[in-house]
Backbone as JSON Lines, residues from 0, in Angstrom:
{"i":0,"aa":"M","n":[-8.16,-2.26,-2.32],"ca":[-7.09,-1.63,-2.63],"c":[-6.32,-0.9,-1.56]}
{"i":1,"aa":"I","n":[-4.93,-0.88,-1.19],"ca":[-4.41,-0.17,-0.18],"c":[-3.65,1.14,-0.56]}
{"i":2,"aa":"V","n":[-3.95,2.3,-0.36],"ca":[-3.38,3.36,-1.01],"c":[-2.53,4.29,0.1]}
{"i":3,"aa":"F","n":[-1.17,4.36,-0.28],"ca":[-0.11,5.13,0.53],"c":[0.16,6.54,-0.15]}
{"i":4,"aa":"N","n":[-0.34,7.64,0.7],"ca":[-0.14,8.95,-0.12],"c":[1.27,9.3,0.82]}
{"i":5,"aa":"A","n":[2.32,9.0,0.02],"ca":[3.71,9.47,0.83],"c":[4.54,10.22,-0.24]}
{"i":6,"aa":"P","n":[4.9,11.27,-0.07],"ca":[5.65,12.03,-1.16],"c":[7.11,11.74,-0.98]}
{"i":7,"aa":"V","n":[7.64,11.22,-0.23],"ca":[9.19,10.54,-0.13],"c":[9.47,9.25,0.28]}
{"i":8,"aa":"Q","n":[10.48,8.72,0.11],"ca":[10.82,7.28,0.47],"c":[10.06,6.1,-0.09]}
{"i":9,"aa":"Q","n":[9.21,6.62,-1.28],"ca":[8.43,5.67,-2.13],"c":[9.07,4.26,-2.18]}
{"i":10,"aa":"D","n":[10.4,4.41,-2.74],"ca":[10.94,2.96,-3.16],"c":[11.26,2.18,-1.81]}
{"i":11,"aa":"K","n":[11.57,3.02,-0.73],"ca":[11.62,2.09,0.45],"c":[10.53,1.44,1.03]}
{"i":12,"aa":"I","n":[9.26,2.37,0.81],"ca":[7.97,1.76,1.21],"c":[7.51,0.53,0.31]}
{"i":13,"aa":"I","n":[7.6,0.52,-0.96],"ca":[7.45,-0.32,-1.96],"c":[8.23,-1.95,-1.4]}
{"i":14,"aa":"E","n":[9.46,-1.59,-1.3],"ca":[10.51,-2.72,-0.92],"c":[10.08,-3.32,0.47]}
{"i":15,"aa":"T","n":[9.65,-2.36,1.32],"ca":[9.46,-3.18,2.78],"c":[7.89,-3.88,2.76]}
{"i":16,"aa":"L","n":[7.04,-3.3,2.0],"ca":[5.91,-3.86,2.0],"c":[5.77,-5.15,1.21]}
{"i":17,"aa":"T","n":[6.32,-4.95,-0.01],"ca":[6.42,-6.3,-0.91],"c":[7.09,-7.33,-0.34]}
{"i":18,"aa":"S","n":[8.07,-7.18,0.4],"ca":[9.08,-8.36,1.26],"c":[8.27,-8.77,2.39]}
{"i":19,"aa":"F","n":[7.38,-8.34,2.84],"ca":[6.59,-8.68,4.02],"c":[5.62,-9.76,3.57]}
{"i":20,"aa":"N","n":[5.5,-10.76,4.63],"ca":[4.68,-11.98,4.28],"c":[4.56,-12.49,5.83]}
{"i":21,"aa":"E","n":[3.75,-12.16,6.55],"ca":[3.4,-12.76,7.93],"c":[1.95,-12.54,8.47]}
{"i":22,"aa":"E","n":[1.62,-13.22,9.18],"ca":[0.35,-13.39,9.87],"c":[-0.75,-13.54,8.73]}
{"i":23,"aa":"G","n":[-0.39,-14.16,7.7],"ca":[-1.57,-14.37,6.37],"c":[-1.6,-13.09,5.76]}
{"i":24,"aa":"I","n":[-0.67,-12.04,5.71],"ca":[-0.85,-10.71,5.14],"c":[0.33,-10.53,4.28]}
{"i":25,"aa":"S","n":[0.1,-10.1,2.86],"ca":[1.22,-9.9,2.08],"c":[0.65,-8.7,1.39]}
{"i":26,"aa":"Y","n":[1.64,-8.13,0.52],"ca":[1.43,-6.96,-0.33],"c":[1.86,-7.05,-1.48]}
{"i":27,"aa":"E","n":[1.17,-6.62,-2.65],"ca":[1.76,-6.77,-4.14],"c":[1.37,-5.07,-4.43]}
{"i":28,"aa":"F","n":[2.66,-4.59,-5.0],"ca":[2.73,-3.34,-5.59],"c":[2.19,-3.23,-6.95]}
{"i":29,"aa":"V","n":[0.99,-2.51,-7.0],"ca":[0.13,-2.24,-8.26],"c":[0.61,-1.19,-9.11]}
{"i":30,"aa":"E","n":[0.69,0.04,-8.59],"ca":[1.17,1.46,-9.39],"c":[1.34,2.41,-8.65]}
{"i":31,"aa":"K","n":[2.0,3.38,-9.49],"ca":[2.32,5.03,-8.53],"c":[1.63,5.76,-9.35]}
{"i":32,"aa":"K","n":[1.01,6.78,-8.85],"ca":[0.56,7.76,-9.22],"c":[0.79,8.96,-8.47]}
{"i":33,"aa":"G","n":[1.61,9.72,-9.1],"ca":[2.15,11.09,-8.11],"c":[2.52,10.48,-6.94]}
{"i":34,"aa":"I","n":[2.08,11.1,-5.65],"ca":[2.51,10.61,-4.62],"c":[1.68,9.48,-3.7]}
{"i":35,"aa":"K","n":[0.88,8.9,-4.68],"ca":[-0.11,7.61,-4.31],"c":[0.81,6.34,-4.94]}
{"i":36,"aa":"L","n":[0.85,5.27,-3.74],"ca":[1.34,4.3,-4.1],"c":[0.13,3.13,-3.85]}
{"i":37,"aa":"Y","n":[-0.41,2.41,-4.81],"ca":[-1.31,1.28,-4.86],"c":[-0.71,0.0,-4.5]}
{"i":38,"aa":"F","n":[-1.45,-0.63,-3.57],"ca":[-1.16,-2.08,-3.08],"c":[-2.29,-2.99,-3.11]}
{"i":39,"aa":"K","n":[-1.96,-4.11,-3.4],"ca":[-3.14,-5.14,-3.18],"c":[-2.63,-6.08,-2.19]}
{"i":40,"aa":"S","n":[-3.54,-6.57,-1.34],"ca":[-3.41,-7.68,-0.24],"c":[-4.37,-8.9,-0.45]}
{"i":41,"aa":"A","n":[-3.86,-10.04,-0.16],"ca":[-4.53,-11.21,-0.4],"c":[-5.51,-11.24,0.67]}
{"i":42,"aa":"T","n":[-5.62,-10.5,1.67],"ca":[-6.61,-10.71,2.94],"c":[-7.71,-10.05,2.76]}
{"i":43,"aa":"D","n":[-8.58,-10.71,3.15],"ca":[-10.13,-10.39,2.65],"c":[-10.62,-8.9,3.5]}
{"i":44,"aa":"D","n":[-9.79,-8.86,4.81],"ca":[-10.01,-7.56,5.7],"c":[-8.97,-6.45,5.3]}
{"i":45,"aa":"Q","n":[-9.28,-5.64,4.48],"ca":[-8.37,-4.75,3.58],"c":[-8.15,-3.61,4.65]}
{"i":46,"aa":"E","n":[-9.1,-3.11,5.58],"ca":[-8.68,-2.37,6.88],"c":[-7.79,-2.89,7.78]}
{"i":47,"aa":"A","n":[-7.69,-4.05,8.02],"ca":[-6.9,-4.68,8.89],"c":[-5.46,-4.48,8.08]}
{"i":48,"aa":"A","n":[-5.5,-4.99,6.85],"ca":[-4.16,-4.86,6.15],"c":[-3.48,-3.42,5.72]}
{"i":49,"aa":"A","n":[-4.64,-2.22,5.87],"ca":[-3.9,-1.05,5.77],"c":[-3.25,-0.81,7.02]}
{"i":50,"aa":"K","n":[-3.82,-1.23,8.46],"ca":[-3.36,-0.9,9.64],"c":[-2.1,-1.44,9.72]}
{"i":51,"aa":"K","n":[-2.03,-2.57,9.32],"ca":[-0.63,-3.24,9.41],"c":[0.28,-2.9,8.75]}
{"i":52,"aa":"A","n":[-0.03,-2.3,7.47],"ca":[1.12,-1.77,6.66],"c":[1.37,-0.24,7.2]}
{"i":53,"aa":"K","n":[0.49,0.24,7.83],"ca":[1.08,1.66,8.54],"c":[1.97,1.23,9.83]}
{"i":54,"aa":"E","n":[1.57,0.22,10.4],"ca":[2.53,-0.41,11.57],"c":[4.04,-0.55,11.05]}
{"i":55,"aa":"I","n":[3.66,-1.62,9.91],"ca":[5.1,-2.21,9.26],"c":[6.04,-0.78,9.1]}
{"i":56,"aa":"I","n":[5.46,0.26,8.39],"ca":[6.32,1.22,7.86],"c":[6.86,2.38,8.95]}
{"i":57,"aa":"K","n":[5.81,2.32,9.86],"ca":[6.26,3.16,11.45],"c":[7.24,2.55,12.07]}
{"i":58,"aa":"G","n":[7.42,1.18,12.02],"ca":[8.51,0.4,12.78],"c":[9.77,0.29,12.09]}
{"i":59,"aa":"T","n":[9.91,0.97,10.78],"ca":[11.39,1.0,10.21],"c":[12.13,2.33,10.69]}
{"i":60,"aa":"P","n":[13.34,2.24,10.51],"ca":[14.19,3.21,10.85],"c":[13.67,4.6,10.17]}
{"i":61,"aa":"Y","n":[13.31,4.73,8.87],"ca":[12.79,5.83,8.38],"c":[11.24,6.05,8.4]}
{"i":62,"aa":"G","n":[10.55,5.24,8.89],"ca":[9.08,5.36,8.94],"c":[8.8,6.15,10.15]}
{"i":63,"aa":"G","n":[9.5,6.44,11.31],"ca":[9.12,6.99,12.44],"c":[9.15,8.47,12.19]}
{"i":64,"aa":"V","n":[9.92,8.97,11.24],"ca":[10.02,10.6,10.92],"c":[9.23,10.83,9.55]}
{"i":65,"aa":"L","n":[8.74,9.83,8.71],"ca":[8.16,10.17,7.59],"c":[6.62,10.26,7.86]}
{"i":66,"aa":"Y","n":[6.21,11.49,7.18],"ca":[4.58,11.74,7.01],"c":[4.26,10.95,5.86]}
{"i":67,"aa":"F","n":[3.13,10.15,6.14],"ca":[2.33,9.37,5.16],"c":[0.71,9.03,5.65]}
{"i":68,"aa":"Q","n":[0.03,8.92,4.86],"ca":[-1.37,8.44,4.8],"c":[-1.66,7.33,4.48]}
{"i":69,"aa":"V","n":[-2.4,6.07,4.72],"ca":[-2.81,5.16,4.42],"c":[-4.33,4.88,4.26]}
{"i":70,"aa":"T","n":[-4.9,4.82,3.32],"ca":[-6.38,4.61,3.18],"c":[-6.56,3.15,2.22]}
{"i":71,"aa":"V","n":[-7.96,2.88,2.49],"ca":[-8.48,1.77,1.69],"c":[-9.43,2.38,0.43]}
{"i":72,"aa":"E","n":[-9.3,2.01,-0.55],"ca":[-10.38,2.54,-1.66],"c":[-10.95,1.22,-2.04]}
{"i":73,"aa":"E","n":[-12.03,1.21,-2.04],"ca":[-12.96,-0.05,-2.36],"c":[-13.6,0.24,-3.93]}
{"i":74,"aa":"G","n":[-13.69,-1.01,-4.36],"ca":[-14.44,-1.0,-5.6],"c":[-13.32,-0.36,-6.66]}
{"i":75,"aa":"W","n":[-11.97,-0.51,-6.5],"ca":[-11.19,0.02,-7.32],"c":[-11.05,-0.91,-8.44]}
{"i":76,"aa":"V","n":[-10.97,-0.55,-9.77],"ca":[-10.7,-1.35,-10.86],"c":[-9.91,-0.54,-12.01]}
{"i":77,"aa":"K","n":[-8.77,-1.15,-12.17],"ca":[-7.93,-0.72,-13.37],"c":[-8.41,-1.14,-14.59]}
{"i":78,"aa":"C","n":[-8.55,-0.11,-15.6],"ca":[-9.2,-0.19,-16.94],"c":[-8.25,0.13,-17.92]}
{"i":79,"aa":"K","n":[-7.96,-0.44,-18.94],"ca":[-7.38,0.14,-19.9],"c":[-8.05,0.0,-21.19]}
{"i":80,"aa":"K","n":[-7.81,1.1,-22.03],"ca":[-8.72,1.48,-23.2],"c":[-10.08,1.35,-22.98]}
{"i":81,"aa":"M","n":[-10.6,1.78,-21.95],"ca":[-11.97,1.86,-21.6],"c":[-12.75,0.53,-21.85]}
{"i":82,"aa":"D","n":[-12.07,-0.7,-21.6],"ca":[-12.71,-1.81,-21.65],"c":[-13.38,-2.06,-20.51]}
{"i":83,"aa":"C","n":[-13.4,-1.43,-19.42],"ca":[-14.27,-1.76,-18.12],"c":[-15.74,-1.05,-18.47]}
{"i":84,"aa":"L","n":[-16.01,-0.42,-19.32],"ca":[-17.22,0.42,-19.34],"c":[-18.27,-0.62,-19.93]}
């Protein structure tokens, strides 16, 4: 799971990443929690997908001045009603 910590421009980040589909990398928005945006990527190399996501956002007109952090959370599972225990 790729996680963006971004306090502003969240809608633009979501729009930019979900419309990207190149080099075998695409992103699917999962959810927002506070300033965190969670994305799935179909690629096996999540670190490379996170690095590419950062490059994509930095390459936009708004991304060059935007403060954000991109990380990878391994083993992330979304549970509902405690059915994952």
